[in-house]
C-alpha positions in Angstrom: -20.3 2.0 33.1 -18.5 -0.6 31.3 -21.9 -2.9 30.3 -22.8 0.8 28.5 -19.6 1.0 26.6 -19.9 -2.5 25.7 -23.5 -2.0 24.4 -22.6 0.8 22.5 -19.8 -1.5 20.7 -22.2 -3.6 19.8 -24.8 -1.5 18.6 -22.2 0.2 16.6 -21.0 -3.4 15.0 -24.5 -4.0 14.2 -25.4 -0.7 12.5 -21.8 -0.9 10.3 -23.4 -4.3 9.1 -27.1 -3.0 8.8 -26.8 0.3 6.9 -26.8 1.9 4.6 -27.8 -1.3 3.0 -27.0 -4.7 5.0 -24.5 -6.6 4.2 -20.2 -5.9 3.6 -20.4 -6.8 -0.2 -22.1 -6.4 -3.4 -22.0 -7.1 -7.0 -21.0 -4.6 -9.8 -20.7 -4.8 -13.5 -17.6 -4.2 -15.1 -19.2 -3.6 -18.5 -21.4 -1.5 -19.8 -25.1 -1.9 -20.1 -26.6 0.9 -21.5 -28.4 -0.2 -24.8 -29.2 -2.8 -26.9 -25.9 -3.5 -28.5 -24.0 -3.7 -24.7 -27.2 -6.4 -24.3 -26.7 -8.3 -27.5 -22.6 -8.6 -26.3 -23.0 -9.2 -22.7 -26.0 -12.0 -23.4 -27.7 -13.5 -26.4 -26.1 -13.7 -28.8 -22.9 -12.5 -28.3 -22.0 -14.4 -25.5 -22.3 -17.4 -27.0 -18.8 -16.4 -28.7 -17.2 -16.4 -25.4 -18.6 -19.8 -24.5 -17.5 -21.3 -27.6 -14.1 -19.9 -27.1 -13.6 -21.3 -23.6 -15.0 -25.0 -25.0 -12.0 -24.9 -27.4 -9.3 -24.1 -24.9 -10.5 -23.9 -21.4 -7.6 -21.7 -20.6 -9.3 -18.8 -22.2 -11.6 -18.5 -19.5 -9.2 -16.4 -17.8 -9.6 -14.6 -20.7 -13.1 -14.0 -20.9 -14.7 -14.6 -17.6 -13.7 -13.5 -13.9 -12.9 -16.8 -12.7 -8.8 -16.0 -12.8 -9.2 -13.8 -10.1 -12.5 -15.5 -8.3 -11.8 -16.8 -5.0 -14.5 -18.8 -2.9 -14.2 -18.6 0.8 -16.2 -21.8 1.9 -17.3 -23.0 5.2 -19.9 -25.2 7.3 -19.4 -22.6 10.1 -18.3 -25.3 12.9 -15.2 -23.7 14.2 -15.6 -19.6 13.5 -13.2 -17.1 15.0 -13.8 -17.5 19.1 -17.6 -18.4 18.5 -17.0 -21.9 17.8 -19.8 -24.2 16.1 -22.1 -21.2 15.3 -23.7 -23.1 12.0 -22.8 -21.9 8.3 -25.8 -19.3 8.5 -24.2 -17.4 11.4 -21.0 -17.7 9.9 -22.0 -15.3 7.0 -21.1 -12.1 8.1 -17.6 -13.4 8.9 -17.1 -14.8 5.4 -18.5 -11.5 3.7 -15.3 -9.9 5.8 -13.2 -12.1 4.8 -14.7 -11.7 1.0 -14.0 -8.0 1.8 -10.1 -8.0 2.9 -9.5 -9.8 -0.5 -10.5 -7.1 -2.1 -9.0 -4.5 -0.2 -5.8 -5.9 -0.1 -5.0 -7.8 -2.9 -8.1 -6.9 -5.5 -9.2 -10.4 -5.5 -13.1 -10.6 -6.4 -14.4 -13.5 -3.7 -18.1 -15.3 -3.0 -18.5 -16.2 0.2 -20.1 -19.8 0.3 -21.7 -20.9 3.5 -22.4 -24.8 3.2 -25.0 -26.8 5.6 -22.6 -30.2 5.6 -21.2 -31.4 8.4 -19.9 -34.7 6.7 -16.1 -33.7 5.8 -15.9 -35.8 2.7 -19.8 -34.5 1.8 -18.4 -31.0 2.2 -15.4 -31.8 0.0 -17.8 -33.5 -2.5 -19.2 -30.3 -3.0 -16.3 -28.0 -2.9 -14.9 -30.4 -5.5 -17.6 -29.0 -7.5 -17.5 -25.9 -7.8 -13.6 -25.5 -9.4 -15.2 -24.6 -13.1 -16.2 -21.3 -11.3 -12.8 -20.3 -9.0 -9.5 -19.5 -9.7 -8.8 -20.8 -5.9 -10.5 -21.7 -2.9 -9.9 -20.6 0.5 -11.2 -23.2 3.3 -12.6 -21.2 6.3 -13.5 -21.7 9.8 -14.1 -25.7 9.6 -13.2 -28.0 13.1 -10.5 -30.2 13.6 -10.2 -32.8 12.5 -12.6 -32.3 9.9 -10.3 -29.8 8.0 -7.4 -31.9 7.6 -9.8 -34.7 5.7 -11.8 -31.6 3.3 -8.3 -29.9 2.3 -6.7 -33.4 1.7 -9.7 -34.6 -0.5 -9.9 -31.0 -2.3 -6.2 -30.9 -3.1 -5.9 -34.2 -4.2 -9.1 -33.9 -6.7 -8.8 -30.3 -7.7 -6.5 -28.7 -10.3 -6.7 -25.2 -8.3 -5.1 -23.8 -5.2 -7.1 -24.7 -2.4 -5.9 -23.4 0.8 -7.2 -23.6 4.6 -6.3 -20.4 6.2 -7.1 -21.2 9.4 -4.1 -23.5 9.7 -1.4 -22.3 6.8 -2.4 -18.8 7.0 -1.4 -18.4 10.8 1.3 -20.9 10.3 2.7 -18.7 7.9 2.4 -15.6 9.9 3.8 -17.0 12.7 6.9 -18.6 10.6 7.3 -14.8 9.7 7.3 -13.9 13.7 9.3 -16.7 14.6 11.8 -15.8 12.1 12.4 -12.4 13.1 11.9 -13.0 16.9 14.7 -15.6 16.7 16.9 -13.1 14.9 16.7 -10.4 18.1 17.1 -13.5 20.5 20.3 -14.8 18.5 18.9 -18.1 18.6 18.5 -20.5 15.3 15.3 -22.6 14.5 17.6 -25.9 14.3 18.7 -25.3 18.1 15.6 -24.2 20.1 12.9 -26.2 22.1 9.1 -25.1 21.6 6.6 -25.9 24.1 3.2 -25.6 22.1 -0.6 -25.7 23.3 -3.6 -26.6 21.3 -3.7 -29.8 18.9 -6.1 -28.2 16.4 -5.7 -27.1 12.8 -3.7 -24.2 13.3 -1.8 -25.4 16.2 -0.8 -28.4 14.0 0.0 -26.3 11.0 2.0 -23.7 13.0 4.4 -26.8 14.5 4.7 -28.2 10.8 5.6 -24.6 9.3 8.3 -24.4 12.0 9.8 -28.1 11.4 10.0 -26.5 7.5 11.8 -24.0 8.8 14.3 -25.8 10.8 12.8 -26.9 14.1 13.6 -30.2 15.3 10.6 -32.7 16.3 12.3 -33.9 19.1 12.7 -30.7 20.3 8.6 -29.9 20.3 6.3 -30.6 23.1 2.9 -30.5 22.4 0.1 -29.9 25.2 -3.6 -30.1 25.0 -6.2 -29.9 27.4 -5.4 -33.5 28.5 -1.6 -32.5 29.1 1.5 -33.7 27.3 0.9 -35.6 24.1 2.8 -38.7 24.4 3.3 -42.1 22.9 0.9 -44.3 23.9 -1.6 -42.0 25.0 -5.5 -42.4 24.0 -7.5 -39.6 25.5 -8.2 -37.0 22.6 -6.0 -38.2 20.3 -5.8 -37.5 16.3 -3.2 -38.6 13.7 -2.3 -35.0 13.5 -1.1 -34.8 17.3 0.1 -38.0 17.2 2.9 -37.4 15.2 4.1 -34.7 18.0 3.8 -37.6 20.8 7.1 -37.5 22.8 8.4 -40.3 24.6 8.4 -39.3 28.2 7.6 -39.5 31.5 6.6 -35.7 32.0 2.8 -35.5 31.7 1.8 -31.7 32.0 2.6 -28.3 30.7 4.4 -27.6 33.9 6.3 -30.4 33.6 7.8 -29.4 30.1 8.2 -25.9 29.9 11.8 -25.9 31.7 14.2 -24.4 29.5 11.7 -23.8 26.7 12.9 -21.0 24.2 9.7 -20.2 22.5 6.1 -21.1 23.9 3.5 -21.4 21.1 -0.3 -20.8 22.4 -3.1 -21.5 20.3 -5.5 -22.5 23.3 -7.4 -20.7 25.9 -7.0 -18.0 28.0 -4.5 -18.2 31.2 -3.1 -21.2 30.0 0.7 -20.2 30.5 1.3 -19.2 34.3 3.7 -16.4 35.4 5.7 -19.0 37.4 6.2 -21.3 34.3 7.3 -18.5 32.2 10.0 -18.0 35.0 11.2 -21.5 34.2 11.7 -20.6 30.5 15.0 -20.0 28.7 16.7 -16.5 28.9 14.9 -13.8 26.6 11.9 -16.3 25.9 9.6 -16.1 23.0 6.2 -16.3 23.9 3.3 -16.4 21.0 0.3 -16.2 23.0 -2.6 -16.1 20.3 -5.4 -17.7 21.4 -8.7 -14.8 20.7 -9.9 -12.6 22.6 -8.2 -13.3 25.7 -4.6 -14.9 25.4 -2.8 -17.8 27.3 -0.9 -14.9 29.2 -1.1 -11.1 29.0 1.9 -9.5 27.8 2.0 -7.3 31.3 2.1 -10.3 33.2 4.4 -12.0 31.2 7.0 -9.1 31.4 6.8 -8.7 34.9 8.7 -12.4 35.2 10.6 -12.0 31.8 11.2 -8.1 31.1 13.3 -9.5 28.4 10.3 -11.7 26.7 9.6 -11.4 23.0 5.9 -11.6 23.0 3.2 -11.9 20.3 -1.0 -12.0 20.3 -3.8 -12.5 18.6 -5.0 -8.9 19.3 -4.6 -5.3 17.9 -4.2 -3.5 21.3 -0.9 -5.3 21.7 2.1 -5.2 19.5 3.1 -7.8 17.2 -0.8 -9.2 16.5 -0.5 -12.2 14.4 -3.1 -11.3 11.7 -3.9 -14.0 8.8 -4.5 -10.3 6.6 -0.6 -10.3 6.3 -0.9 -13.6 4.6 -3.9 -14.8 2.4 -4.7 -12.1 0.1 -1.2 -12.0 -1.0 -0.5 -15.7 -1.4 -3.7 -16.1 -3.5 -2.6 -12.9 -5.4 0.6 -14.6 -6.3 -1.0 -17.8 -7.4 -3.7 -16.6 -8.9 -1.4 -14.5 -11.3 0.7 -17.1 -12.5 -2.0 -20.0 -12.8 -0.7 -21.9 -10.1 -2.3 -25.3 -9.9 -1.8 -25.7 -6.3 0.1 -23.9 -3.2 3.1 -25.8 -2.1 5.3 -25.3 0.6 8.2 -23.5 -1.1 5.2 -20.8 -1.8 3.9 -20.7 2.0 7.9 -20.1 2.7 8.8 -17.6 0.2 5.4 -15.9 2.0 7.1 -16.3 5.4 10.2 -15.0 4.2 8.6 -11.8 2.5 6.8 -11.0 5.4 9.6 -11.5 7.9 12.0 -9.3 5.4 9.4 -6.7 4.9 9.3 -6.3 9.0 13.0 -5.4 8.9 12.7 -3.0 6.5 11.7 1.1 7.2 8.4 1.5 7.9 6.1 3.0 4.8 5.1 6.2 5.3 1.3 4.8 4.7 1.6 2.1 7.5 2.8 5.1 9.6 -0.2 7.1 9.1 -2.4 4.1 9.4 -0.8 3.4 12.8 0.1 7.2 14.0 1.4 6.7 17.8 2.9 3.4 17.4 6.5 3.4 16.8 7.1 0.7 13.9 10.8 -0.1 13.8 12.2 -3.2 14.0 12.6 -5.0 17.5 10.9 -6.7 19.9 7.8 -4.9 19.7 7.7 -5.0 15.8 8.1 -8.4 14.3 5.9 -8.6 11.6 4.8 -5.6 9.3 1.1 -4.2 10.0 -1.6 -5.2 7.6 -2.0 -1.7 6.2 1.6 -1.8 4.9 0.9 -1.5 0.6 4.2 -2.9 -0.1 3.0 -6.3 1.3 1.7 -7.1 -2.2 4.6 -6.3 -4.1 7.1 -8.2 -1.8 4.8 -11.3 -1.1 2.6 -11.7 -4.1 5.9 -11.7 -6.3 8.0 -13.8 -3.9 4.9 -16.4 -3.9 4.7 -16.1 -7.6 8.4 -16.7 -8.5 8.2 -19.9 -6.1 5.5 -21.3 -8.0 7.5 -21.2 -11.4 10.8 -22.4 -9.7 8.6 -25.5 -8.6 6.9 -26.0 -11.7 3.3 -25.7 -10.4 2.7 -21.8 -12.3 0.4 -23.0 -15.0 1.4 -19.4 -16.5 4.6 -18.4 -16.0 5.5 -14.8 -16.1 8.1 -13.1 -18.5 9.6 -10.7 -15.9 9.4 -10.9 -12.5 10.3 -7.5 -12.0 8.0 -5.9 -14.1 5.3 -7.7 -12.0 6.3 -6.5 -8.9 5.9 -3.0 -10.5 2.6 -3.5 -11.7 1.6 -5.0 -8.0 3.0 -2.1 -6.5 1.5 0.2 -9.2 -2.0 -1.3 -7.9 -1.2 0.0 -4.1 0.9 3.2 -4.8 -1.6 4.7 -7.7 1.5 6.7 -8.5 3.7 3.9 -9.2 3.5 3.0 -13.1 2.4 6.6 -14.0 5.9 8.0 -12.2 8.0 5.3 -13.4 9.3 7.1 -16.6 10.3 10.3 -14.2 12.1 7.7 -11.8 13.9 6.6 -14.8 15.0 9.6 -15.8 15.9 11.1 -12.8 18.5 8.3 -12.2 20.8 9.2 -14.9 21.6 12.1 -13.0 22.5 12.5 -9.1 21.1 15.7 -8.1 20.9 17.6 -5.0 17.1 18.4 -3.6 16.9 21.0 -0.8 13.9 20.7 1.3 13.0 23.7 3.2 10.5 22.2 5.7 13.3 19.7 6.7 11.9 18.8 10.4 8.8 17.9 9.3 8.4 13.8 9.4 7.0 13.9 6.0 10.0 15.3 4.1 12.1 12.9 6.8 10.2 9.9 5.2 10.9 11.2 1.9 14.8 11.8 2.6 14.9 8.6 3.7 13.2 7.1 0.7 15.3 9.2 -1.8 18.2 7.3 -0.1 17.1 3.9 -0.3 15.5 4.0 -4.3 17.4 7.0 -6.0 20.5 8.4 -6.7 19.8 11.9 -5.5 21.0 13.7 -2.2 18.4 15.1 0.4 19.4 18.8 1.6 17.2 19.5 5.1 16.9 22.4 6.5 16.5 22.4 10.0 17.8 22.0 13.7 19.8 18.6 13.7 18.4 17.8 17.0 14.8 18.5 16.2 15.3 16.4 13.2 17.0 13.2 15.0 14.7 13.5 17.7 11.6 13.1 14.9 13.5 10.6 13.3 13.7 8.9 16.7 9.7 9.5 17.8 8.8 7.9 14.0 10.9 5.1 14.3 12.8 6.4 11.2 16.3 4.9 10.1 17.3 7.7 8.5 21.0 8.0 8.4 21.7 11.7 9.0 25.5 10.8 7.8 23.9 10.7 4.1 22.3 14.2 4.1 23.1 17.3 4.1 21.8 19.8 7.2 21.5 23.3 7.0 20.8 24.8 10.3 19.3 28.0 10.5 20.3 28.8 13.6 23.9 27.8 13.3 25.6 27.6 9.6 29.1 28.6 8.6 27.6 29.7 5.3 25.4 32.1 7.2 27.6 35.3 6.4 27.6 34.2 2.6 23.9 33.4 2.6 22.5 36.7 4.3 24.8 38.5 1.8 23.8 36.8 -1.3 20.4 37.7 -0.4 21.0 41.4 0.2 22.7 41.4 -2.8 19.8 40.2 -4.9 17.1 42.1 -2.7 19.0 45.5 -1.9 17.3 47.6 -4.2 13.6 46.2 -3.4 13.7 47.2 0.0 15.5 44.5 1.9 18.1 46.0 4.2 21.2 44.2 5.6 19.7 43.9 9.3 16.4 42.3 7.5 18.7 40.2 5.2 19.8 38.5 7.9 16.7 38.0 9.7 15.4 36.3 6.6 18.1 33.8 6.5 17.9 32.8 10.2 14.1 32.3 10.2 12.6 31.7 6.6 13.5 28.3 5.1 12.0 28.9 1.8 14.4 32.0 1.5 17.1 29.7 2.5 16.5 27.1 0.1 16.2 29.5 -2.5 19.7 31.1 -2.0 21.1 27.6 -1.9 20.0 26.9 -5.5 21.0 30.4 -6.6 24.3 29.8 -5.2 24.4 26.4 -7.0 24.7 24.6 -3.7 21.7 22.9 -4.8 20.2 22.1 -7.7 16.5 22.1 -7.0 14.2 22.9 -3.9 11.1 21.9 -2.7 9.0 23.9 -0.1 5.1 24.3 0.8 4.6 21.6 3.3 2.8 24.7 5.5 1.8 28.0 4.5 0.5 29.7 1.7 1.3 29.0 -1.9 1.6 32.3 -2.7 3.6 33.0 0.3 6.2 30.7 -0.6 6.3 31.4 -4.4 6.9 35.7 -3.7 10.5 34.2 -2.3 10.8 31.5 -5.1 10.5 34.6 -7.7 12.6 36.8 -5.9 15.3 34.7 -5.7 15.1 32.3 -8.9 13.1 34.3 -11.6 15.9 35.4 -13.5 18.1 34.7 -16.7 14.7 33.5 -18.5 13.1 32.2 -16.0 9.5 33.0 -14.4 6.2 31.1 -13.2 4.0 30.4 -16.0 2.1 28.1 -14.0 1.1 25.4 -11.4 0.6 22.0 -13.1 -1.9 19.1 -11.2 -1.7 15.6 -12.0 -4.6 13.8 -10.7 -4.5 9.9 -11.0 -8.1 8.8 -10.9 -9.4 5.2 -11.5 -10.0 5.4 -15.0 -6.2 7.2 -15.8 -4.4 10.3 -15.2 -5.8 13.6 -15.7 -3.9 17.1 -15.7 -5.3 20.2 -14.6 -3.6 23.8 -14.9 -3.5 26.7 -13.5 -3.9 25.8 -10.2 -1.8 28.4 -8.1 0.2 30.6 -10.3 -2.1 33.4 -12.2 -5.3 33.9 -10.7 -7.0 35.3 -14.1 -4.1 34.8 -16.8 -3.8 36.8 -19.9 -3.8 35.2 -23.3 -0.3 35.0 -23.1 0.0 33.3 -19.4 -2.6 30.8 -20.8 -0.4 29.9 -24.1 2.4 29.7 -21.6 0.4 27.1 -19.2 -0.5 25.2 -22.2 3.1 25.0 -23.4 4.4 24.2 -19.9 1.6 21.5 -19.4 2.2 20.0 -23.1 6.3 19.1 -22.2 5.5 18.3 -18.7 3.2 15.4 -19.7 5.4 14.3 -22.7 7.5 13.7 -19.3 5.3 10.8 -18.0 5.2 9.1 -21.8 1.8 10.6 -22.5 0.9 11.8 -25.4 -0.6 15.9 -24.1 -4.4 16.2 -25.6 -4.9 19.5 -24.0 -8.2 21.4 -23.7 -8.9 24.9 -22.8 -11.6 25.2 -20.6 -14.5 28.1 -20.1 -17.8 28.8 -19.8 -17.9 29.8 -23.6 -18.3 26.6 -25.9 -16.6 27.4 -29.3 -17.3 30.8 -29.8 -21.1 30.8 -28.3 -20.2 33.1 -25.5 -18.3 36.5 -25.6 -17.3 36.3 -21.8 -14.4 37.2 -20.2 -13.0 33.6 -20.0 -14.0 32.9 -23.6 -12.3 35.7 -24.8 -9.4 35.2 -23.4 -9.1 31.6 -24.2 -9.9 32.0 -27.8 -7.0 34.8 -27.7 -5.0 32.2 -26.5 -5.9 29.5 -29.1 -4.8 32.0 -31.6 -1.5 32.6 -30.2 -0.7 28.7 -30.1 -2.3 28.5 -33.8 0.3 31.2 -34.8 3.0 29.4 -33.0 2.7 26.2 -34.7 3.1 24.1 -31.7 3.3 20.4 -32.3 1.1 19.0 -30.0 -2.8 18.5 -29.6 -5.1 20.9 -28.1 -8.7 22.4 -28.3 -10.8 25.0 -27.1 -12.5 26.6 -26.2 -15.1 24.1 -24.5 -16.8 23.2 -21.4 -15.3 20.3 -19.6 -17.8 17.5 -20.5 -16.6 18.5 -24.3 -13.3 17.8 -23.1 -13.6 14.7 -21.9 -16.4 12.9 -24.0 -15.4 13.0 -27.6 -19.1 12.0 -28.3 -20.4 15.1 -27.0 -17.3 17.1 -28.6 -18.2 15.6 -32.3 -21.8 16.8 -31.8 -20.6 20.2 -31.0 -17.4 20.5 -33.3 -17.2 17.5 -35.8 -13.6 18.9 -37.1 -12.2 18.8 -33.6 -8.4 19.1 -33.5 -8.0 15.7 -31.6 -9.9 12.4 -30.9 -10.7 10.6 -27.7 -10.7 12.4 -24.5 -8.6 15.5 -23.3 -6.3 14.2 -20.4 -5.2 17.9 -19.9 -7.3 20.9 -18.4 -6.0 24.1 -18.5 -8.8 26.8 -17.0 -9.2 30.7 -17.2 -8.5 31.2 -13.8 -7.2 29.2 -10.4 -10.9 29.6 -8.9 -12.1 27.0 -11.8 -9.0 25.1 -11.6 -8.5 24.5 -8.1 -12.0 23.9 -7.6 -11.7 21.1 -10.3 -8.5 19.5 -8.4 -9.9 19.7 -5.2 -13.4 17.8 -6.1 -11.3 15.1 -8.1 -9.2 14.6 -4.7 -11.9 14.6 -2.0 -15.2 13.2 -4.3 -13.5 10.9 -7.2 -10.5 9.4 -5.1 -7.7 11.2 -7.1 -4.2 11.2 -5.9 -2.2 14.2 -6.8 1.3 14.8 -7.9 2.1 17.8 -7.7 1.3 20.7 -7.9 4.4 20.9 -10.9 5.6 24.8 -10.9 6.4 25.3 -14.6 8.8 27.5 -16.3 11.4 27.8 -13.1 13.8 25.3 -15.1 13.1 22.7 -12.7 14.6 24.5 -9.8 11.7 25.1 -7.8 8.8 23.1 -6.8 5.9 24.2 -4.2 3.8 21.6 -2.6 0.7 22.3 -0.8 0.0 21.2 3.0 -2.0 18.0 2.2 0.9 16.1 0.5 2.5 12.8 2.0 5.4 11.2 2.5 5.0 9.3 -1.0 4.0 12.4 -2.9 7.0 14.1 -1.9 9.0 11.5 -3.1 7.2 12.0 -6.2 8.2 15.6 -6.6 11.5 14.9 -5.8 12.0 12.8 -8.8 10.7 15.6 -10.6 12.9 17.8 -9.0 16.1 15.2 -9.7 15.1 15.0 -13.5 17.6 17.2 -15.5 15.9 20.0 -17.2 17.6 18.4 -20.6 15.0 15.2 -20.4 12.1 17.8 -20.8 13.2 20.8 -22.2 
């Protein structure tokens, strides 16, 4: 059975690499090449202008070519993963995988280069000759001690960053994990005794990093296959090992493990025995990093040391030491400031950034990617997960800052804070677009009530509100359930910083049902029904709180049907001139934002309702710092069909014209004419606005909702919203697919005072 399972896994891995097209990489053009004019600019004669500009000023290569965002992953295949010396061709899948990680985690373009050269000096010569092509070099899977020689020569001769990830990447992640492990164990680097196995590139680099972090060289005991590295030993020695030679009569790992605070293993399986763990200090730190089988399995170590803090190189145990936590982000920061090298200060900044992130609240995105795991800082969570999107902002900006402070940045940044915002925007698609909304929301302290306060997404959003905004979250839910779900999710939500409304037992219950009955007494709601609704219907409770001015705005809809929630919002809050004008969804796409309306409220709106939707959309689009260009979309195009949607859109156009609104609009038209100015110019040369529309308003919700979902599912669009227009920002109804980040965005929209966009 196990053999069959292994065969299935092997075939699955092979299929992944072979289908639908071989390999994991392809090259895509970033510029159009659709006609002779494009060809003349992409190649001869236009390309000569870029070449001449670079000849005159080599720094402009970053402006006119991909070099500034291009890394080479170079190997000779002499020490690949746990596979050993398999040669450059067999190493190619691994190098392609490394390139994929660069692109996925840091949007860095990467070429994998496999070189059939065993001589380290000749290999270094080849790598140095690549400098004109790349912004940085990542050396990979080159055996020790050759890797030390190659890196030393390249770093001395090249004026771009050269980084051997097997050495320094591993060392950085080990340094971050050790930093947090010592914090938990209440120990200091300068006081601990370290015993290490493995004198290869990664092992030596990790020890060097630990020295930089404060460990004393005399407290490091290095062992390898020959036993302790001691002064005078001749067997299997290298200059790198000799730096850690101890003046001692002890000879074996078992001899030196007594009283060790930390074991660092980068050797092989089963090297560390349970009886050795028993000899270690209290609360031992055990980093058993051999792959695929560690020096000791965590369960075995904990049988003799239940308080042990353990990390491995495997993903099926907590605390996986994975280089992907480091290399994409250290290169991102180095490339963005034009660093000429990656120095110690940049590496330590990377260590500190990774360690600090693990001590913060886990992001909702990481929690979703690792569902079921408890991601709370502690012995089983020393370092963040690779899919935590905050890594790039925290680590790359720390690296860039260190590069500038140490004088190795050829292109220092003017504003480091703005750079971090830009980095966050590269992974949080909504970050940059939402910035004006968050800035406006920060001008006031508003109370936002969440109807579904027990939902984990809501709890994460509430925690983020406390950490990132000035607003106060109010949660409708049972306190014991909220506390239990926070505990289960590893969420350190300060329940003292939020207000909780318990539907089962709240001192305001009598006031709430009385208010609801007063509002609904002549709509068939009896006192008994009002009491029941105020015990069971959290949307109605939230509406009553906003009506009573105990909250400024409400957010509901994380489960249930949109119109069901809208019914109660209208009943309680649609008064004093407020009414639901329509729902506006912001879709953030690869080429920018696109707003779609009305996605939920009016199934087949009248011309007056369409006009209100258009005006509301213009108002809300302006909140994002954008100039609205609104297209009224229909099956009819500029009067060519007398269809129902065409007639209603034309009538709405006339209403807008008579109102003399101060924003751009045009219609009625097809979506392609709205988004393609050239198509629109052929059909309507005197169009009311230039360029592509950024708002599409449809004549029925079927069309609007369909477009919204197609953009989300097939074009990778990220939705912000839907934004309920016309309710004075007192209520917003989301959809069940919303994420925690989406709820945080909606809280910022709800948290903006009406004066900012009315």
